[in-house]
C-alpha positions in Angstrom: 0.0 0.0 0.0 1.1 3.5 -0.7 0.5 6.5 1.6 -2.0 7.8 -1.0 -5.3 8.8 0.7 -8.4 6.9 -0.2 -11.3 8.5 -1.9 -14.6 8.1 -0.1 -17.9 9.2 -1.6 -20.8 10.2 0.6 -23.8 9.1 -1.4 -27.0 11.2 -0.9 -29.7 8.6 -1.3 -32.7 10.8 -2.1 -33.8 13.1 -4.9 -37.1 14.1 -3.4 -38.1 17.8 -3.2 -37.5 19.1 0.3 -35.1 16.3 1.2 -32.9 16.6 4.2 -30.1 14.2 3.0 -27.9 17.2 2.0 -27.9 18.4 5.6 -26.9 15.0 6.9 -24.3 14.6 4.2 -22.7 18.0 5.0 -22.7 17.2 8.7 -21.0 13.8 8.0 -18.5 15.4 5.6 -17.6 18.0 8.2 -16.8 15.3 10.7 -14.9 13.3 8.1 -12.8 16.2 6.8 -11.7 17.0 10.3 -10.1 13.6 10.5 -7.8 14.3 7.5 -7.4 10.6 6.8 -9.0 10.4 3.4 -10.5 12.5 0.6 -14.2 12.7 1.3 -16.7 14.1 -1.2 -20.5 14.3 -1.4 -22.0 12.5 -4.4 -25.6 13.5 -5.0 -27.4 11.1 -7.2 -29.8 13.8 -8.3 -26.8 15.5 -10.2 -26.7 12.6 -12.6 -30.3 12.7 -13.8 -30.5 8.9 -14.1 -33.5 7.7 -16.0 -35.4 4.7 -14.7 -33.4 1.6 -15.5 -34.7 -0.1 -18.6 -36.8 2.8 -19.9 -34.2 4.2 -22.3 -31.4 3.0 -24.6 -28.9 3.7 -21.8 -26.9 6.3 -23.7 -27.7 9.3 -21.5 -24.5 11.1 -20.4 -25.5 10.9 -16.7 -25.2 7.1 -16.8 -21.6 7.1 -18.0 -20.8 10.0 -15.6 -22.3 8.1 -12.7 -20.2 5.0 -13.4 -17.1 7.1 -13.9 -17.6 8.8 -10.5 -18.1 5.5 -8.7 -15.0 3.9 -10.3 -13.0 6.9 -9.0 -14.0 6.1 -5.4 -12.4 3.5 -3.0 -15.4 3.4 -0.7 -18.7 4.9 0.2 -20.9 6.1 3.0 -24.6 5.9 2.1 -26.9 8.5 3.6 -30.1 6.5 3.6 -33.6 7.7 4.5 -36.4 5.2 5.1 -39.4 5.5 2.9 -42.1 2.8 3.3 -39.7 0.5 5.3 -37.0 0.5 2.6 -34.6 2.7 0.6 -35.8 5.2 -1.9 -36.5 4.2 -5.5 -34.0 6.7 -6.7 -31.2 5.1 -4.6 -32.2 1.6 -5.9 -32.2 2.9 -9.4 -28.7 4.4 -8.9 -27.4 1.2 -7.4 -28.7 -0.8 -10.4 -27.1 1.5 -12.9 -23.6 0.3 -11.9 -22.3 -3.1 -11.3 -18.5 -3.4 -11.5 -18.0 0.1 -10.2 -19.3 -1.0 -6.8 -17.4 -4.3 -6.7 -14.8 -4.9 -4.0 -15.3 -1.7 -2.2 -16.5 -1.0 1.4 -19.4 1.1 2.6 -20.8 2.6 5.7 -24.5 3.4 6.2 -25.9 6.4 8.0 -29.7 6.1 8.1 -32.6 8.2 9.4 -36.3 7.8 9.8 -38.9 7.2 12.4 -37.0 4.1 13.6 -33.6 5.6 12.7 -33.9 4.2 9.2 -33.0 0.8 10.4 -35.2 -1.1 8.0 -33.9 0.8 5.0 -30.4 0.1 6.1 -31.1 -3.6 6.3 -32.5 -3.6 2.8 -29.5 -1.8 1.6 -27.2 -4.4 3.2 -28.7 -7.1 1.1 -28.3 -5.1 -2.1 -24.7 -4.3 -1.1 -23.9 -8.0 -0.8 -25.2 -8.7 -4.3 -23.0 -5.8 -5.6 -19.9 -7.1 -3.8 -19.9 -4.1 -1.5 -18.6 -4.9 2.0 -20.8 -3.0 4.4 -19.3 -2.3 7.8 -20.9 -3.1 11.1 -21.1 0.3 12.8 -24.2 2.0 11.7 -25.2 5.5 13.0 -29.0 5.8 13.1 -30.7 9.2 13.3 -34.2 9.8 14.5 -36.6 12.1 12.8 -38.1 12.8 16.2 -35.0 13.7 18.1 -32.3 14.7 15.5 -34.5 16.9 13.3 -36.4 20.0 14.3 -39.9 19.9 12.8 -38.7 16.9 10.7 -36.8 19.4 8.4 -33.9 20.9 10.1 -31.1 18.6 11.1 -29.8 19.0 14.6 -28.0 15.8 15.5 -27.4 14.8 19.1 -23.8 14.8 20.2 -23.9 11.1 20.9 -23.7 10.3 17.2 -20.2 11.6 16.8 -18.6 8.5 18.3 -20.5 6.1 16.0 -19.7 8.2 13.0 -16.0 8.1 13.7 -16.1 4.3 14.4 -18.0 3.8 11.2 -15.4 5.9 9.2 -12.6 3.9 10.9 -14.1 0.7 9.6 -14.9 2.1 6.1 -11.3 3.2 5.7 -9.8 -0.1 7.0 -11.9 -2.2 4.7 -11.6 0.2 1.7 -7.8 0.0 2.0 -7.8 -3.7 2.2 -10.2 -4.2 -0.7 -8.2 -1.8 -2.9 -5.6 -4.6 -3.2 -8.2 -6.8 -4.9 -9.0 -4.2 -7.5 -5.4 -3.8 -8.7 
């Protein structure tokens, strides 16, 4: 291994109008950047304007740009909100638009919802397994009731900082180890 820093993408898992995932992503990136141990960047799936899988000929520029972005990353942290006990359709679509770009990389999950987004995170873990993404154990869960003011303004409790840092430790360790498989 070289001393080169790993590139970790913070994937915003929602495209919905009025979403709060950008707030959560910025909070996470702020914590991550203070560590100085990797290059962290927010990757917003809405920027790629992905059509629904199978509804076009697949030549839209956003599809190629999405895959190029994912290939440039060594690992991920998914910001996952729970809708109807699962992940968003937009995130599932984005996951399906890539295959090899996900393979042999690690991911952490930060979820939120009425039950901390736990059910969405569990669904995402199954998808990660199929895409050969090694999801790490530590999983910060955020409550819509205690970590958001009026369900719209993110005000995380201080207790989440420890779990976020433990999750990032695991993402970096696994991302570094899995990078050797991709060479």
